C-alpha positions in Angstrom: 0.3 -0.4 0.5 0.9 3.7 -1.1 1.8 6.2 2.3 -0.1 9.1 0.5 2.3 12.7 1.2 -0.5 15.4 2.8 0.2 18.1 5.3 -1.7 21.3 5.5 -0.5 25.2 6.2 -2.8 27.7 8.1 -2.1 31.2 6.4 -3.4 32.9 9.8 -3.1 31.7 13.2 -5.6 33.7 14.5 -8.3 32.0 13.5 -9.8 28.3 11.5 -11.7 31.4 9.1 -8.5 31.8 6.9 -7.4 30.6 3.7 -5.6 27.2 4.3 -2.9 25.7 1.4 -3.6 20.9 1.4 -0.5 19.5 0.3 -0.5 16.3 -1.4 0.7 13.8 -4.2 -1.5 15.3 -6.8 -2.6 18.7 -6.0 -2.5 21.4 -4.4 -5.6 23.1 -2.7 -5.5 26.7 -1.4 -8.1 29.1 0.4 -11.1 28.7 2.4 -14.6 27.5 2.0 -16.3 27.6 -0.8 -13.5 29.3 -2.3 -10.7 26.8 -3.8 -8.3 27.1 -5.9 -7.4 22.9 -7.1 -3.4 22.8 -9.1 -1.5 19.9 -10.5 2.2 19.9 -9.1 3.3 21.4 -12.4 1.8 24.3 -11.5 2.5 24.9 -7.9 6.1 24.7 -9.0 5.7 27.5 -11.5 3.1 29.0 -9.1 5.9 29.5 -5.9 9.5 29.2 -8.5 7.2 33.0 -9.9 6.8 33.8 -6.3 10.4 33.5 -5.6 11.8 34.5 -8.6 9.9 38.5 -7.7 7.6 37.5 -10.8 4.4 37.7 -8.8 
């Protein structure tokens, strides 16, 4: 049986209403209830790279 990686990072530690980033082996979800964006790992890496380079 394959173990699936799952990590959840809250963008705000003060409440549970703020956006979270949920990372699994197959997708990355960013947002809050009713407003979620799902990215594939390659899309996530592209977004992350552009943010780190200051392009976004």
